[in-house]
N, C-alpha and C positions, 0 to 999 in steps of 0.2 A: 606038252605045254611048257613054254619057256618060263624062266624064273620071273621075268618082268610081268608076264601075264598072270602068274600065280599071285604076285604081290598086289597087282591091280585088282584081281578078284577078291583078295582078302580085304582090301580097303573098301570096296563096294559092299562086301559082306558086313564089315563093321558099321558102315553108314546105315545100311538097311536095318541092322540089329538095333542101333541107337534110335532110329526113327520108330521102329516097332515098340521099343520100350517106352519112348516118350508118349506115343499114342495110347499105349496100355495104361500108363499112369494117369493120363487125362480121362480115360474112359472108366477107370476103376470106381469113380464116385457117381456114375450116371448110367442109366439103362438106355439112353438114346443113342442113335448112330452118330458117327464122328462128324458128318456134315452138319447135322442139326446142332450138335454140341458146339462146333466152331462158330456157326452163325449166331447162336444164342450168346456167345461170349462177348460180342460187341453190344454194348449197352446204349451207346449214343446214336443219334440220327446218322444216316449214311453220309450225307455231305459233311457233317462235322467230323466224322471218323476219317473221311478222305482228306480233310484239311489237316488233321493231326498227322496223318501218314505223310502228306506232302511236306509238311514242315520238318518231320524227322528225316525224310529222304534228302531234303535240301541240306540239313546239318551234316549228314554223312558225306555229301558232296563237298561241302566247305572243309570238312576234315581232310579230304583228299587234297584240296588246294593248299591247306596248311602244311601237309606233308611235302608238297612240291616246294613251298617256300623254305622249309627247313633244309631240304636236299640242296637247293640252290645256294643257301647261305654257307653250308659246309663245303660245297664244291668251290665256291669263291675263296673260302679260307684255305683250301688246298691249291689255289692258283689256277682253277679251272672255271671257265665262264660258259654256261649253257643257258639258253633262253628259257625263261620261266614257262612259257607256253609249251615248249618241247617237253619239259619235265612234268608238267601237269598231264600232258598227253600220255606220257609213260606211266604215270600213276593210274590213269583211267584204264589203260591196257592191262596193267598189273592187277587191277581189281577183277578183271575178267579171269586172268590166269589163276588168281587165288581161289576162285570159285570152282574151277574145273580141274585143277591139279592138286595133288596131295599137299596139304599144309599151306601156310601163307608165305613161306619163305621163297617159293619159286617166283612170286611176283618181284622179289628183290633181285632174283637172277635176271629177269627180263630188264629191269631198270638198270642193272649193271651193264648188260649188253648194249642197251640203248645209249647210255651215257658214254660208254667206251667208244662207241661208234662215232660220237660227236667229238670226243676229245683225243682219242688215241692213247689215253693215259689209264690203261686198265688197272695198274697197281694202285694208283691214287684213288680212282673211283671205287675200287674194292674197299680200301681203307675207310672212305667216307661212308659207304653203305654199312659196313660193320659198325662204325661209330654211331651211325644213325639208329641202328637196331639196338645197340647198347643203351643209348639215350632213351629210346622208347621203353625198354625194360625198366630203366631207372624211373621213368615217369609213372609206369604202372606201380612200381614199388612205393613211390612217393604218395600216390593216391591212397594206397592201402595204409600207409603210415598216418596220413592226414585224417583218414576216416576212422581209424581204430578207436580214438578217444570218444567218438560219438556213439559207438555201439554200446547199448546198455550192458552194464557189468552184471549179468545174471549168469547163473550156473551153466545153462545150456549154451551160452554164447562165449564163455570164457576161453575154451579151447580154440574157437574160431578166431578170437581177437589175438591170442598169442601166436597162432599160425600166421595171421596177417602181418603182425609186427615183424616176425622172423623172416617171412618171405620178402616183405617190402624192404627191410633192412639189408637183406642179402643182395637184392637187385641194385639198390643204391650203392652198396659197398663195391659190388662188381664193377659198376660203371666208373666209380672214382678210381678204383685200382687200375683199370685199363689205361687211364690217362696219366698215371704216375710213371715217371721216367724209369725207375728200376724195374717195374713190372713190364714195361714196354721192351726194355733191353733183354729181359729174360725171354719174352715171347719171340723176339728177333733171333736169339740164339737157338731156340727150339725150331724156328722156321728154317734156319740155315741147315740144321741137321736133316731136315726133310729132303734136302738136295740129293741125298743118296737114293731116295725113292723116286722123286720127280723134280728135277732141277727147275722146270718151268713153274710148278706149283710153289716151290720154295722161293723163287724169285718174286712171284706175284705177292706171296704172303709178306715178304720182307718190304716190298714197296708199299703195300697196304699199311703195315705197321709204321713205316716212316711217315705216311700221310697222317696217321693217328697222332704220332708224336708231334708233327708240325702243327696240327690243330690244337693239341694240348698246350702249346706255347701261345695260343690266342684265346685266353679265357673268355673274352667278349663274344667270340664266335660260338664257343661251346655253350655258354650261358644262354645266348639267344636261341640256339638250336634246342636246348632243353626246355625253354619256355614254349617254343612251338610244339615240342613233344607233349607237354602237359595239355595244351589245347587239343592236339591231335587225339589224345586218349580221353580227354574230358567230354568232347562233343558227342561221341557215341553214347556216353552215359546219359546225357541230356536227351538225345534222340530216343533212347529206350523209354525214358520217362514220358515223352510225348506219345510214343506208340501205346503206352499203357493206359493213358487217360481215357480213350473211348472204350477200353475194355473193362473199365472200373477195376483195374488190377493194380492200383497204386499201393505200395507198401512203403514203410519209412524210407526216406531218401538215401540213407547210408547203405541200405542193402543193394540199391542199384550201383552205387559207387564201389561196392565190394564185389558183387557178382559179375558185372559186365567186364571189368578188367581181367578177372580170373578166367572167364570163359574165353576172352580174347587170347589170353596166354595159352590156354590148352589147345585152342584152335590152330595155333602155330605148328603143333605136332603133326607130322605127315602120316596119321593113322587112317584118315578117310579122305574122300575127295572134297576139298574145300571146307573141311570141318563139319560137313553135313552129317547129321545123326548125333554126333557127339555134342554139338552146340545145342540142338533141340532137347536132348536128354538132360543136359546140365541146366538149361533154363527151367525146364519143368520141375526137376527134382530140387534145385536150389531155391528158386522162387517159391515153389510149393512148400518147402520146409520153413519159410519165414512168413507164411500166411496167405500167399496168393492162391486163388482157386486154380486147380490143375488145368482146367480147360482154358482159363484166361492165360496161364503161363505158356501153354502150347500155342495159343493164338498169337501171343506176343513173340514167341520164337519164330513162328512162320512169317509174321510181319517183318521181323528183322531180315529173314532170308529173302522175302519179296523185295525189300528196299535194296538189299545188296545185289540181287539179280538185275534190277533195273539199271544200276550203275554198271554192272558187269556187261549187260547188253550194249550199253553206250560204249564201254571200253572195247567190246568186240567190233562194233561198227567203226570205231576210230582205227583199230588195228587193220581191218579189211580195207579201209580207204587208203592205207599206206601213208608214207611220209616222205619228206624230201630226202635226197641222198645225204648220208652222213657227211658232215663238214668239220674240218679241224677248227677248233676255237683257240682262244688265247691260252697259252701254257707258260709255265715258268721254269721248265727244265726237262729232265728226261721223262719219257712216258713210263 
């Protein structure tokens, strides 16, 4: 068995283990079978539940569109012009790859390939995508910092609040640091040393860092992109609240704002296929710890997966339909 096959088998194993543990936690408080347990989790009428699901699914789609707007704004700041429809299409396809490949970062790889095909400016596109990911992390950290004061200051939550403040502050600090010229110059120096290992990678890294430095000189572009990032991270939180309504699984609002970004962050790690298993286990254990019924938390996590799968199927369909041949767009210098 090849190394790649072993790694893939391990990721499937972690996903299966996470799902098994999530189902076990949900079943631990009931003697019924899992099908009956999940059906009983929905408290509202079927049509009403479907309406809440549809609204949450739509919000997740709007979040993809906001990501495309952010991507376009940063590309324009880097001197590259790609049609918004093309970028939204790339986000849809990336949503499919994020579900079927390890971690959520590989969707970024597809978007890089797609935008490079249009622009021919691989280095600058790489810099834009790196900055986009950094701003997303900063947005996650900002949500944690904003929510921390609302969490009740009781003994059981004190460690969680401190952890949120530290993690959120670290993400925001990292984002600001990357935009500072001295830090950027240090990273460029490190990138140049990589030329001994791979001149091509070193050159791409240097061009990407040049693109980040150029965007740092345009604070308006960065601030707007950060605003889009806040919306991009905030809408999934609202979507989770909508999915929880028909489950009678609402807990205080700040727990959604704490748990959803945290699970999103952990799902970026390439330990399972599309974060499956880890995501469900975290939702059941974390929401269960703050008062949500285990079966409702499991149904909530599966509702999230179902909504993501629907967008992923649309992304797969768009990918299979193909696209126009890559065309060079307006550029302002070297690729």
